[in-house]
MARLOSE-318556 format. One record per residue (C-alpha): x, y negated, z. Coordinates in steps of 0.2 Angstrom, whole numbers, plus 5000, padded with zeros to 4 digits. Each point is the difference from the previous one (the first is absolute). Layout:
residues N
XYZ;...
***
This chain:
residues 653
500150014999;500749834997;501249994985;500250134989;501850114996;500749964984;501050104991;500949974983;499750104985;501550024987;499650074983;501050064986;499550084984;499950014980;499649824991;498850094993;499150015016;499949835005;498649944995;499050145005;500949975018;499649835000;498250044996;500150135013;500549875014;498949854994;498450125001;500550035017;499949835008;501450035010;501749994998;500949855000;501550004984;501449905008;501449964990;501850104997;501249884995;500449975018;500750185000;501449964992;501449935011;500649845000;501150004982;499850164994;499049994983;498750124996;500650024983;501650075006;498850185004;499149994985;498549915008;499049824996;498849935004;498549954989;499449824995;498149994998;499749805001;499350014983;499050134999;499349955017;499749814993;499150094984;498850115011;499949825012;499449914984;498950154994;499349985019;499749824998;498950014983;499150145008;499549915014;499949844991;498650094987;499050095016;499849825009;499349924983;498950164996;499449995021;499349824995;498750064987;499850205005;498650005013;500650065015;498950115010;499349975018;501350005014;499050135008;500050124983;501749964997;500650075019;499050144997;500850064981;501150135003;501749964992;500650144987;501550115006;501550034987;501850095002;501049894991;500450114985;498149984998;500149825000;501349994989;499250124988;498449915001;501049814998;500850054985;498150074993;499249835002;501549884993;500149855009;500749894989;498550024987;499149945017;501149855004;499949964981;498350005001;499749895016;501349884994;499250004984;498349955010;500849895011;500849904987;498449994989;499049945016;501449865001;499949924982;498150015003;500249915017;501449874993;498949974985;498349975011;501049885011;500649924986;498349964994;499449965015;501349865000;499449954984;498150015003;500349865014;500949904987;498450024988;498849965012;500949835006;500049974981;498350064996;499149824998;501349964986;499049994984;501349974988;501750074996;501449895007;501150014983;498649944990;500349815010;501749994989;498949944983;499549845010;501049854994;499549875012;499750095017;500850135008;499050125007;501050095015;499450175011;500850025017;500250035018;500449905014;500450025017;498550005013;500649885012;500549884985;498450034989;498849875007;501349875000;500550074982;498049974992;499849835006;501749954995;499850044981;498249955002;500549825004;500949984984;498949914987;499850144989;500750165005;498850115008;500450175013;498350135003;500550155012;499650184992;500350105018;500549985016;501150135009;500650005016;501949974993;499549904984;498549914991;500050014981;500049864989;499549934984;501149854994;499349874987;501349844997;500049894984;501749974991;500149835007;500150055019;500950174998;501649955008;499049925016;498950175001;501850104997;500549915017;498650055008;500250174996;501749995005;499849945017;498650135004;500850154994;498750034983;500750164994;499250024981;498950174997;501250144990;498750084993;500350164987;498550105000;499150004983;498149995007;499249865011;500350045021;498250054999;500150134988;501850075004;499350035017;498450104995;501450124991;501050005016;498750075009;499350104988;501950075001;500250025019;498350095000;501050154987;501549995010;499050035016;499250144995;501650094993;500749975017;498550085007;500150134990;501850035004;499550015016;498850124999;501250104992;501150005014;498950045009;499950174995;501950035003;499650125018;501050154988;501649874995;500049935018;500350185006;501250064988;501049885004;499750035018;501050164998;501249924989;500449895015;500250135012;501250124989;501049844993;500249955020;500550175003;501350034987;500749815004;500350075017;500950174995;501049924989;500549885015;500450165009;501250034987;501149885003;500250055017;500850184995;501850054995;500050094983;501250094991;499750094981;499250175006;499349955019;499449875011;499949955021;498749925007;499749975019;498749945009;499349995017;498450135005;499150035016;501150165009;498350115001;499449964984;501550044993;499850194996;498549974991;500749864987;501450124995;498850174997;498949874989;501449944990;500550154998;498450044995;499949864988;501650034992;501450134996;500650065016;501550094992;500749844997;499649905014;501250015017;499349925017;501149915014;498949945017;500949885010;499849955020;500049805001;501949945003;500349885014;500749874987;498450014989;498949975015;499849814992;499650074983;498650125004;498349954999;498850025013;498350124999;498950005013;499650175008;498349985011;498550125004;498549964986;498949895011;501649915004;500449974983;498849864995;500849875011;501850034992;499549864990;499949895014;501950045004;500549984984;499249844997;501149935014;501650094995;500750184997;501250095015;501550044994;500250204995;500850005019;498849915008;498450005009;498250024994;498949915011;498450044990;499350165012;500449905013;499049834996;498750104993;498850045014;500349815007;499549954981;498350085003;499649955016;500449804998;498850014981;498950105010;499949865018;499949844988;498650074987;499250095014;498250054991;499250174998;499049954987;501749924990;500850155002;499050124994;499849894984;501749994997;500250175003;498650054988;500649884986;502050075000;499350195001;499049974985;501449934992;501150135004;498850134995;499249934984;501449864992;501550054990;501349925009;501849964999;501250075016;500149855005;498349945000;499550185007;501149985016;499449825003;498350065000;500450135011;501149875014;498249905000;499150185001;500850035017;500049805005;498150055000;500150115015;500749875012;498749874993;498850135006;500750055017;500049825003;498449974995;499350145012;501149925013;499249834999;498450064998;499849924981;499150034985;499949904985;499949865012;498650075011;500250075017;500150205002;499150095015;501650055006;501749915003;501750035010;500349825001;499049834998;501249914987;499049845003;500150035020;501650075003;501349904990;501349985012;499950185003;500050034980;501549885000;501050095013;499750174989;500749904985;501549965009;500350175009;499950064982;501149884994;501350045015;499950174996;500349964980;501649895005;500850115014;499850154985;501149884989;501349965013;500150205003;500250024982;501549875001;500850115014;499750144992;501049944983;501249885009;500750165013;500050114982;501449884993;500749995019;499649845001;499549975018;500249825004;498649974987;499050155006;499849905016;499949824996;499150034983;499050145007;499950065016;500149845007;498549934996;499050175001;500249995018;499649835001;498450024990;499750155013;500349895015;498649894993;499050144995;500150095019;499649815008;498449984989;499350205003;500249955018;499149845002;498750084992;499850155005;501050035018;500649855007;501450085006;501649905009;501350144995;499450024981;500149804999;501850015006;500350154989;499749894985;500849845005;501650125003;499950064981;499949834994;501249905011;501250145000;500050014982;500449834998;501450015012;500550154990;500049914984;501349875007;501150175008;499950074984;500449844987;501449955012;500850175002;499950034979;500649834997;502049995002;499749815004;499050035016;499349804999;499450004983;499150175008;499149905011;499549864989;499350154989;499050065014;499549855003;499349984983;499250155001;498949985012;499149884987;499550174991;498950015015;498749874991;500150094984;499550185008;498549875008;499549954983;500050194992;499050075015;498749834999;499950054980;499150165006;498549895008;499449984982;499450174999;498749935011;499849844993;499750074983;498850155009;499049875007;499849884986;499350154988;499050075013;499249825002;499949954982;499050174996;498949955015;499749824995;499450054983;498750145007;499549855011;499749884986;498950144991;499050035014;499349825001;499350034983;498250054999;499650194997;499649984980;501849914998;500650095011;499850174988;500349924984;501149874999;500950045018;500550204994;500949904984;500749875013;500450135013;501150104987;500949834992;500449935017;500750175008;500950044984;500949835002;500450025019;500850194995;500949924988;500549885013;500350125015;501150124989;501049884992;500449925019;500250185005;501350064986;500949855000;500250005018;500550175003;501549974986;500549855010;500250105016;500950144993;501349914991;500449865012;499450075017;500650184996;501250034984;500949815007;500650135016;501150124989;499550014983;501549984986;499249994981;501850044990;499450154993;499450024983;498850084991;500050154992;499749994980;499750154992;500150064981;498149974998;498649964984;498849875002;498550085003;498849854996;498850084988;500450195004;500750115011;501250104996;500350215004;501850065002;500150154988;
***
């Protein structure tokens, strides 16, 4: 229980078995391939013993580009191909393929042709949309000038008048018009008005051309450049007709794309295939090769190693493969990945540890130790039998009915277990959907101080456990000073606080109070003694011990954090009761009609808020008050050679 024992599996095989070996490893999802370049001592060239490393960057780059093209095409089709509802998609069973079957299927569907087809459809739609935007821009122009009843080019025939059509910025338009009309015989008439510009017709006699042109220059008059063959109103009608045709074509293309269900599914398979192939090509860079043989090495769980060897032998020619098992060496500790090994009921909580950080291979997995506290803390803060039943039913139904990824399944299993804590404390506090049950052990409202005491008591046990783990880890590396100063000292001080508190509440025995004070004061004195004797500079040891006393405030702050267990429990319960009280004030008809809907909605909101607060604060208590005492996250995750499994499941054989 904790961290799985790892072994290194090294395999020597003929070159003809290389792809078969990689396929067998990838299908198992349980061997992390490692680089063998470091197997050569410094200064030794692999060529001297007829071995070499393959450069696969070009192949990997090509496969990555193919993957990007496929994913882009899938994302594009997702915009048009109707998707099934969320529940239907979750219920839909994924197909199961072996890697060989997947390869055969992808070769049958001709993915390049599918990509070309999607690309052609995209380009067609892009051209149509660009043309439509261009026409819409022209439409705005024609609408502005549709009151123009003559062609601007026809005005050049007049000898005694200059007739111009053009625009002026809106803020200058009225002043411009007044200036032109103030001339003796010149004339300005607006044709259109918009937010940015006004369109004008200017008629100017030859003898006032100079004055009118000066006004045009002052106010920024821009002559109209009109290149169309017809009048604006006629061009507008033609434009609208062409837009209608293009919109119809766009609609047809989009309707056509809606039928690309099969194409998208085929591209899903192609994405799976090329991702798997790229990962195998990456693994080839980590091997050692010669003309006839290759060597590959990787980490895997020791108890699964015999099964892996058997599987590889079954998938390949057993006569041409040699297997070598190696235990983890001391110098390899930092390179070994961490794999958790816990009972099935604890496994869903491993993700909480992993989110904080991975312990080292030879480190300590705290998951099974905080597991019961996690359920208790979450349950105490949510504390309602009805809410717990709803959470249990929702997660049970999802686990039983939906096709879920491994990660999602573990998350739902975790919340399914958390529902038991919610139901248990719901029974203890006698709450069901905000209503009082006819039986209870504690009244949350009337016994707030007692419940808060229980919260702090749980916190003390939780923190002492964290300090206990610190003591164990420090003694393991023979760091006895740290075992006392960072672990035993604070655990004993907390024990002293607990003894005094329990005595005050239940017994009121003088010697128990004395014992608690001895534990507290004795360990504060012990801190000074250990600091002084473990420090070469005794005066500095005294100073460090004096500063160490300030950590008492930090410990008190940690204890206060556990009172939020009670605060959130009271808040959730009172909000639920308040909702029920409000609904009970409605008239009977409203209570059993709209009141039912409001009941569901209001309690759904309270469930969300309650569970969110319980989840976040439980995580905080683990990460700060527990992990902070001992946890070192300097390990790394296990990264095995595996398949994508985004749209399908992969079988080993």
